[in-house]
C-alpha positions in Angstrom: -93.7 -71.5 -7.6 -94.1 -68.0 -8.6 -93.4 -64.9 -6.6 -95.5 -62.1 -7.5 -93.8 -58.7 -6.7 -92.9 -56.0 -9.0 -90.1 -53.5 -8.7 -92.7 -50.9 -8.5 -93.7 -52.7 -5.4 -90.4 -52.7 -4.1 -90.0 -49.0 -4.9 -93.2 -48.4 -2.7 -91.7 -50.4 0.2 -88.8 -48.5 0.2 -90.5 -45.1 0.2 -92.5 -46.6 3.1 -89.3 -47.5 4.9 -88.0 -43.8 4.1 -91.2 -42.2 5.8 -91.0 -44.6 8.9 -87.3 -43.9 9.4 -86.7 -40.4 7.9 -83.6 -40.1 10.5 -81.7 -43.0 9.1 -83.3 -43.5 5.3 -82.9 -40.4 3.3 -83.7 -41.6 -0.3 -86.0 -44.6 -1.4 -84.8 -47.3 -4.3 -85.3 -45.9 -7.6 -86.6 -48.7 -10.2 -83.5 -49.5 -11.4 -82.3 -50.5 -8.1 -85.4 -52.2 -7.3 -85.2 -54.2 -10.3 -81.6 -55.2 -9.5 -82.8 -56.1 -5.7 -85.5 -58.2 -7.0 -83.5 -60.0 -9.5 -80.7 -60.9 -7.1 -83.3 -61.8 -4.4 -85.2 -64.2 -6.8 -82.2 -66.3 -7.9 -81.1 -66.6 -4.3 -84.6 -67.8 -3.2 -84.9 -70.3 -6.3 -81.5 -71.8 -5.2 -82.9 -71.9 -1.6 -86.3 -73.3 -2.5 -84.3 -75.9 -4.7 -82.3 -76.9 -1.8 -85.2 -77.2 0.5 -86.9 -79.4 -1.9 -84.3 -81.8 -2.5 -83.8 -82.1 1.5 -87.4 -82.9 1.8 -87.3 -85.3 -0.6 -84.3 -87.2 0.7 -86.0 -87.2 4.3 -89.5 -88.6 2.5 -87.4 -91.4 0.8 -85.6 -92.1 4.2 -89.1 -92.5 5.7 -90.4 -94.4 3.0 -87.7 -96.7 2.5 -86.9 -97.3 6.4 -83.6 -95.5 5.8 -83.3 -94.2 9.2 -83.8 -97.4 10.5 -81.0 -99.0 8.3 -78.7 -96.2 9.4 -79.6 -97.0 13.1 -78.8 -100.8 12.8 -75.5 -99.9 11.0 -74.1 -97.6 13.7 -75.2 -100.0 16.5 -73.4 -102.8 14.7 -70.4 -100.4 14.2 -70.5 -99.4 17.8 -70.8 -103.2 19.0 -68.2 -104.4 16.8 -65.8 -101.5 18.1 -66.3 -102.7 21.7 -64.7 -106.1 20.9 
């Protein structure tokens, strides 16, 4: 996956926010701040996407291999054995 945003676009977005909320925001981000922000966000997004992909692979494998039914069977058996 490619996220296509530049520090210059982040600077422009920050200027737009300053214009929208000039009573709160006085200074937009500069190019260095935007670059640092982008690097920080991208690494977090990459990790989040990786985690989401791993979860989806697990869920798909469970569906494909009847894992949910297997777990239900084991839990039901465990609960029934516990009643004795």
